[in-house]
N, C-alpha and C positions, 0 to 999 in steps of 0.2 A: 931693627932695622932699616933696611934694605936699602941701598943708596946710592942714586942715582947720578950723572953728570944732566941728563933733564929727561924728562916722563914726557909721556900726551897722552890729553881725555884724548878719543879718541882716535878712533878704526876707519872714517872717508875718506877722502883722495886727500884731501890737503895733511891730517892724518899722517896718513903714512907713507905718504912723498915727504915729508917736515923727518917720519924717524927713518927716513932710509937717508936723504940727507945726512943728518946731524950720527948717528953710527961711520958714513961714511969720513964722519969727518975726523971719524975718533972721539968723541962722548958720549959714552956708555949709557946706553940706552932704554927705556921701557916704553911701549905705546899699549894703555891704556884700549884695551877696541870698543869698552862698552859692549853687550849681548849682541848688539843683532851688526857683529860687523861689514865691516863698509857704507854705512849710514842706507842712508836716503838713495842714492845710486847704485844701489843692487835691486832695485824692484824696475827701474830702464829700459828697454828692452834695447835702448842704440844715446849711446851719444854721441854726437855733433862734436868734433868742432876740437876733438884731440889728438896732437899733433901725433902722424905715425897709423891709422886708421882712416881714411881717406874713408871711407867707407860707413863709420859709425862702428863702437865698439859697445856693448851689453856690456850696463854697471856689473852686470854678475859675473862679467870675464872682466872687465880692467881693473879691480880690484884685489880680488884675488892673486895677479902681477901682481902689484905693489906690495900687497902684504911677501910675492913672497920678494920681491929684492931688496926689500927691508930686511928682513931677518939670515937675506945668506948678505948684509953687507955686517952685521952682530945687530940690530937693536935686535932688543925682547923681546914679548908680547905678553899681555892677559889680559880674557874672555874679561875682565872683571867693569864696574864700572866707577868709575869717581866721585865719590858719595859728600865730599868739605878736603878742602885746598885751607888752610894756613898760611898765616906771614911771619916764617925765620925769622929770625941772626943773621941774614946770609945766602938766605935759603927757602924753599917750602915745604911744610909734612902735605903730601894724596896721600887721602884716607878712601880704602874701599875696602869690603868686606868683606875680603882675605888679610885686610891685613894695613897700616901705612908702610908708605914706603918716606924716605927725606930722596928731594929734593935742590942741586942749586938751580937751576929756570924749568918752567912748566911749560909746553904752549899748551892752549885751547886750541883744538878743533873737532867740539860737542859738534856742529851741525846745524841744524833745524830740521823745521818740524811743519809735516803741511797743515798748510790751517785750516779747517772749522769752515760751515758754511757759519754752522750755530742756528739752526732753526731744524721745527720736534720733527719728532719722526729719524733725523739725525745719525745717536747716538745710539740708539734702538736698536735698530736698520746698518750698520755698519755690522761685515761680516755678510748679512745678509741681506743682497745688492749693494748696501754704498761699499764699495774699494776706494782705493787708492793703488791701487798698481792691476798696475792695463794686463798685463805680462805673466800677473798669475791666475786672472777672472777671470780674462776671454772666453775660453776657450767651454768657460763652464754656463756662459750669454748664446750662443753659440741662438745663430736667427731668430738672436731679438733684436730688441729697439734696444738702445742705451742710449746715457744722456750722460754729457759729459759739460761743469761745469767751468768756465773761466775759458781765455784768451790769445795766455799770453803759448811761451813756450811749456814745456807743461803738458800744462793741455791739451795740446796739438802735437806734442807727442808724440799721448797714449792717449787720441784721439789716432795716430796712425797705426797702432796697434792694435783698436779696434775691430778698426774697420778691417783688417779678414776674416776674421769666424763667425760678425753679428752682420746683421744684416738693414744695421743704417743706426748715425751716432746722428745727434742731436745738441749741436752746442747750445750754454746755454748762458751766452754773451752778455753785461747787465752795463758793456756801451755800445758804444758804437760804432766801433770796426777791434777787431783782431792785433795787440798790439804785439804778435807772437813774431822774430823775423821769418822775411818773407819767403824762406824756403819750405820754412811749415807754414806759412800761409796758402803760398801760391798749392802746395800737394792733396789739403786738406779744401782748396776752396774747390780746385778743381774734379775730385773723387766721389762721385755720381749716389756716391753709398754715406755722404755729412753732411745736415742741412745740420744752417746755420742763424741760431734767434737772436741778435743784436736788442738792446736795451729788454731781457728779459734778468727777473727778478729769480730766482731757486725762493719762493716762502715757507716752502716743506714739502716731507718729502713724507707719502702714506706706503698703506701696505700692515697687512698683520706677522705673517710668518715669515719673510722676507719683497720687496720694495712688488709695488705697482704699479705706483706710479708720483709724480713731477701738482705740486701743485705752483705754476710759476705767474704771473705778473708785467705785462706789458709798460715799465713804468715812462713810455709816450702815452698811451693810451691810458693805462690805471685799468686795463684790464684783465680777469684773475680766471684763469682755467686748468683742470690739468689732464695732462700729459703721462700718456702708460709707460712704462719703462721696464724693462726687463732689473736695468741694472742705471749704476747713475757714479759718476767719478768727479768728486769735486779737487777740481787745483786751481784752488784761488791763489796762489801768494802760499809767502813760507813767512815762519815763526822760531827768531833764532834760540835756540838749546842755550840760552845765560841763566838759567836757574841757581848755578856753580856756587856764579859767585856775584850773585843781585844785592847781595850786606858788603862786596868788595865793590866791587867800580858802580860809577857810573853812567848807567847804561843810556843811549836815546829812546827815546819815545820807543819805537818796535820793540824792545828788552836790545838791538840787536848790542856790540861792546864796539868803542871807537881804540883807534891805535891812529900810530901810525903810519909813515914809508913802507920802515920799518916789524912793523907787527906790533910794537911797542904796545900796550897798556901805559897807565897810569901807575903802574905795581914793580915795581923796579926785580928781576927778573920773569914776569910776566904775559907770555906777547899770545894772543890768539889770532887762528888762521881762518881761511874758508865763510865760507855765509857766516859763522856767527859773526863778523866783523863786521862795525858799518861800512855799507854804500863798495858791504858782496856782488858784484858782477851775479853772482850765480852761476855761475860755468863753475864746468866740471876743471872744463882747464883752466883758471883760471885762480879755485880752489890746488889744484901743484906749487900754482906756482906761488904763493899764500905763506902756502905749509912747507918749503920749502926757501925762500925771504925769515921763515922765524929761522929754521934749522942756520943758518948762515944769522941771521942776528945774534941767535941764544949765542954761538961759538965768537962770537967779540962779545959779545958782556964776558959773561965765563974768564976772557982771554983779562979786561979790564977794568971789570966792574962796571962804567958805567952808563947812564941812564940818565938821558934829556926829560926834563918832562913832554910830552905832546905837544907838539906846533913849532916846537925848538926848531 
C-alpha cells in the first residue's frame, strides 16, 4: 500500500492549491482529483475576484494552471474517487477503486454540487434543456428565450454568459431582490436582453422530448402561468459533497464540515477546505486560501502532532 504524508481528496481549486503548497513544503503529496478534475469551476466562463486576473479567468483555464503548478511542485495525481476513509493509529487509510493508500494527514476538498429545484420534470429533462452549464449549452439555444432560476452570483454569472447567443434571459427569483454582488447586478439589470421576475417560484418544468415551458407561481399574488422557454438553468445554491465523512464527523444542518480557522476538523489529521467547509464564502479565491491554510496546518500537525479541539 502506497504511503504519503498528505492525501488530498478533490481536484478543485482548494485541492489543487493544497496539493501545490503541500508539495512545496516538502511533504509527499497525492491529489485524488475525482473523475472531473477542476470540479464545478471548470463550467464557469468567467471567475472574478482571483488575484492576478483583473478581467476574470475561465474556470477551464484556471484549474489546469493550478494543476500544472502542483505537479511541478512534486505532487502526484490520481484521476479517481476517494470512496472511503478509515482512521488508523497515527494516520488514515484512503480507499479508491484502484486500491488503498495510507496518509498521515488527509485534506478534504471535495467541494459542492448545485442544488436541484426538486420540481416535476427537472430530472427527466436534464440534458434536454435543463442545464447547469451556460458556457456548454448556450450555443445550442441560440436565438431562444431561456430561463435562469436564482438571483445569486452563480445565477447572474451564467446569465451574462447566456445573453450573447440567446434572444432573451428571464430570471426567476423567489425573493424580492437579487442577492449577487453589485457588479453582477448592475450589469444584468442594464442589459436589454434580461428580464427579472421577482417573487416567482418555478413549480414544474414542462416538455416531452425537450423543455417547452416552465410553470411558475407569483408568491405575492398566487397567479400561476406557463412561460415558454427553450432552456432553463437552475442556480439556487450549493450542497456540500460530504457523504464521504457523514459517518465520521458531525455535520452542520446543510451537510457542511465544521472546521476551525486552520481548517482542522474534530478528528486528528483530517482537514477540510473550500466550499465543503462550514461558513465558506463560496468564492474561488477563498477556496484557494483554504487550501493553502490546510496545507500549512497539515505540515504543522505532521511536525508536532498536536490537535486542539475546535473552538480551543
